C-alpha positions as CSV (number, residue, x, y, z in Angstrom):
1,X,145.3,150.1,221.1
2,X,144.8,146.8,219.0
3,X,146.0,148.7,215.2
4,X,149.1,149.6,217.7
5,X,149.9,146.0,218.8
6,X,149.1,145.0,214.8
7,X,151.1,148.1,213.9
8,X,154.2,146.6,216.4
9,X,154.1,142.9,215.4
10,X,153.8,144.5,211.4
11,X,157.7,146.5,212.1
12,X,158.7,143.2,214.1
13,X,157.8,141.1,211.5
14,X,159.3,142.4,208.7
15,X,162.3,143.9,211.1
16,X,162.8,140.0,211.7
17,X,162.9,138.5,208.2
18,X,165.2,141.3,207.0
19,X,167.6,140.2,210.1
20,X,167.6,136.8,209.0
21,X,168.2,137.6,205.3
22,X,171.2,139.4,206.5
23,X,172.1,136.4,208.0
24,X,172.2,134.3,205.2
25,X,174.4,136.8,203.7
26,X,176.8,136.2,206.6
27,X,177.2,132.6,206.2
28,X,178.1,132.6,203.0
29,X,181.6,133.3,203.1
30,X,181.4,130.5,206.3
31,X,180.7,127.5,204.2
32,X,183.7,129.1,201.8
33,X,186.0,129.0,204.4
34,X,184.8,125.6,205.5
35,X,184.8,124.3,202.7
36,X,188.0,124.6,201.8
37,X,189.5,123.9,205.4
38,X,187.5,120.5,204.2
39,X,189.5,120.5,200.9
40,X,192.8,121.4,202.8
41,X,192.6,117.9,205.4
42,X,191.1,116.0,202.3
43,X,194.2,116.5,200.5
44,X,196.0,115.8,204.4
45,X,194.5,113.0,204.3
46,X,195.4,112.0,201.2
47,X,199.2,112.8,200.6
48,X,200.1,112.3,204.0
49,X,198.0,109.5,205.8
50,X,197.5,107.6,202.1
51,X,193.5,106.7,204.0
52,X,191.4,105.0,201.6
53,X,188.9,108.1,199.7
54,X,185.7,106.3,201.7
55,X,187.4,106.9,205.1
56,X,189.2,110.1,204.3
57,X,185.7,111.7,203.6
58,X,184.2,111.1,206.6
59,X,187.4,111.8,208.5
60,X,186.9,115.5,206.9
61,X,182.8,115.4,207.9
62,X,184.1,115.4,212.0
63,X,186.7,118.3,210.9
64,X,184.1,120.0,209.2
65,X,180.1,121.6,209.8
66,X,177.0,122.6,208.6
67,X,176.2,121.2,205.6
68,X,179.8,121.6,204.0
69,X,180.9,118.5,206.5
70,X,176.8,117.3,205.1
71,X,178.7,117.3,201.5
72,X,181.9,115.7,202.6
73,X,179.9,112.6,205.0
74,X,177.0,111.7,202.3
75,X,179.5,111.1,199.8
76,X,181.8,109.1,201.9
77,X,178.4,106.9,202.6
78,X,178.4,106.9,199.6
79,X,181.5,105.4,198.7
80,X,181.6,102.7,201.4
81,X,178.7,101.4,200.2
82,X,180.4,100.1,197.3
83,X,176.9,100.3,194.6
84,X,179.6,100.2,191.8
85,X,179.9,104.0,191.7
86,X,182.4,106.8,191.3
87,X,183.9,109.2,194.0
88,X,182.5,111.7,191.1
89,X,179.3,109.8,191.0
90,X,178.7,109.3,194.7
91,X,180.2,113.3,195.0
92,X,177.8,114.8,192.1
93,X,175.2,112.9,194.3
94,X,175.5,113.7,197.5
95,X,176.0,117.9,196.5
96,X,172.8,117.2,194.4
97,X,171.1,116.9,197.9
98,X,172.6,118.8,199.8
99,X,172.8,121.8,197.2
100,X,169.0,123.4,198.3
101,X,170.8,123.9,202.0
102,X,173.6,125.4,200.9
103,X,174.6,129.0,201.4
104,X,176.6,128.7,197.5
105,X,176.5,130.7,194.8
106,X,176.1,129.4,191.2
107,X,179.2,129.3,190.4
108,X,181.1,128.2,193.2
109,X,178.8,125.0,193.2
110,X,180.1,124.5,189.5
111,X,183.5,124.7,190.4
112,X,182.4,121.9,193.1
113,X,181.0,119.7,190.3
114,X,184.2,120.4,188.0
115,X,186.1,119.0,191.2
116,X,184.1,116.3,192.0
117,X,184.5,114.8,188.5
118,X,188.3,114.2,188.4
119,X,188.0,113.0,192.4
120,X,189.3,109.9,192.5
121,X,190.5,109.0,189.3
122,X,193.7,109.8,189.4
123,X,197.2,109.4,191.6
124,X,197.6,111.2,194.5
125,X,200.3,113.8,192.9
126,X,197.7,114.7,190.3
127,X,194.5,114.6,192.9
128,X,197.1,117.5,195.4
129,X,197.3,119.5,192.3
130,X,193.5,119.1,192.1
131,X,192.4,120.2,195.6
132,X,195.3,123.2,195.7
133,X,193.8,124.8,192.4
134,X,190.2,125.0,193.8
135,X,190.8,126.0,197.1
136,X,192.7,129.3,195.0
137,X,189.4,129.6,193.1
138,X,187.0,129.2,196.1
139,X,189.6,131.7,197.8
140,X,189.0,133.8,195.6
141,X,185.0,133.5,195.7
142,X,185.3,133.8,199.6
143,X,187.1,137.2,199.3
144,X,183.8,138.5,196.7
145,X,181.7,136.5,199.2
146,X,183.4,139.3,201.9
147,X,182.3,142.2,200.0
148,X,179.4,141.4,198.8
149,X,179.1,140.9,202.7
150,X,180.2,143.7,204.5
151,X,177.9,145.6,201.2
152,X,174.4,144.0,201.7
153,X,173.8,142.9,205.6
154,X,173.1,145.9,206.6
155,X,171.2,146.8,203.7
156,X,169.0,143.6,204.5
157,X,168.0,144.5,208.2
158,X,167.4,148.6,207.5
159,X,165.2,147.8,204.4
160,X,163.2,145.1,207.0
161,X,162.6,147.8,209.3
162,X,162.2,150.4,207.0
163,X,159.5,147.9,204.5
164,X,157.4,147.1,208.3
165,X,157.3,151.5,209.0
166,X,156.7,152.3,205.7
167,X,153.8,149.1,206.2
168,X,152.4,150.4,209.2
169,X,152.4,154.2,207.9
170,X,150.2,153.1,204.8
171,X,147.5,150.8,206.3
172,X,147.1,152.9,209.9
């Protein structure tokens, strides 16, 4: 009886682990969509409302969710403190602090770092061009992430349950 309970726990724990890994694969496209939405909202704030950048970033943070909202909120806070840093430096600092909690790939982080370097350094027209460019790049990354999600989400889930069953059979 004790072996049966142990075997059930092993199968269940690996199954849950596989399911969690599958969910992480599914969350990456959502983060990319949130990021695109946030950048669109930032563009609106800069171009049409002429909101100062620290306030615009804080407003975008309220419109987005998850860790993407944290990137915008942290950058806005850094700029609002007025410690003499540029918007790019504030963006980079926030991105580095929050990056371990993001599910974005290295290429996507690199795009965000490049975007941050030019943040707040030019007029509104140039900022709009930069925001449009990064959104296009992120849309392409989102499509790739969605394809990966379709391919790997079920694989991770199935693999977790299968490994649990195989281990159970080996130890019985």
